[in-house]
C-alpha positions in Angstrom: 91.3 17.7 30.8 93.4 20.8 30.3 91.4 23.9 29.1 92.9 27.0 27.7 92.5 30.1 29.9 91.1 32.4 27.2 88.2 31.5 25.0 88.1 32.1 21.3 84.7 32.8 19.9 83.7 30.7 16.9 82.8 33.7 14.8 86.4 35.0 15.1 87.8 31.7 13.8 85.3 31.6 10.9 86.2 35.2 10.0 89.9 34.4 10.0 89.4 31.8 7.3 87.8 34.4 5.0 90.2 37.2 5.7 91.9 38.8 2.7 94.7 41.2 3.1 94.6 44.5 1.2 98.4 44.5 0.9 99.6 43.3 -2.5 102.5 40.9 -2.5 105.7 42.2 -4.0 106.2 41.7 -7.7 108.4 38.8 -8.7 111.9 39.8 -9.7 112.5 40.4 -13.4 114.4 37.6 -15.2 117.9 38.5 -16.4 118.9 38.4 -20.0 120.9 35.2 -19.4 117.8 33.4 -18.0 115.7 34.5 -20.9 118.3 33.5 -23.5 118.8 30.2 -21.7 115.2 29.3 -21.7 114.9 30.3 -25.4 117.8 28.1 -26.3 116.3 25.2 -24.4 113.0 25.7 -26.3 114.8 25.9 -29.6 116.8 22.7 -28.9 113.6 20.8 -28.1 111.8 22.1 -31.2 114.9 21.3 -33.4 115.0 17.8 -32.0 111.4 17.1 -32.7 111.7 18.5 -36.3 114.8 16.4 -36.9 113.1 13.3 -35.6 110.2 13.8 -38.0 112.5 14.5 -40.9 114.6 11.4 -40.2 111.7 9.2 -39.4 109.4 10.1 -42.3 111.4 8.1 -45.0 111.4 5.1 -42.7 107.6 5.1 -42.5 107.0 5.3 -46.3 106.4 2.0 -48.1 108.6 1.5 -51.1 108.1 -1.3 -53.6 111.5 -0.4 -55.1 113.4 -2.0 -52.3 111.9 -5.4 -53.0 112.6 -5.1 -56.7 116.2 -4.1 -56.2 117.2 -6.9 -53.9 117.4 -9.5 -56.6 118.2 -8.1 -60.0 118.3 -11.5 -61.6 114.7 -12.1 -60.7 113.8 -8.7 -62.2 115.4 -9.7 -65.6 113.3 -12.9 -65.8 110.0 -11.0 -65.6 
């Protein structure tokens, strides 16, 4: 079997897993006005779509007895 020439002590390998750097990563770049405005417009579009779906769907979910009475006006006169 081929062996490496230098030996690496186990303590060094274990210490390398726990190593934390004291150098802070650079701050992420600030978003431009266009990016902020674009994400706001996407959010408003999604909210407007959900509100519109609820507004259009609510009347369809209501039960109306008027629709059954208005289908046959002759039957309503006989009652």
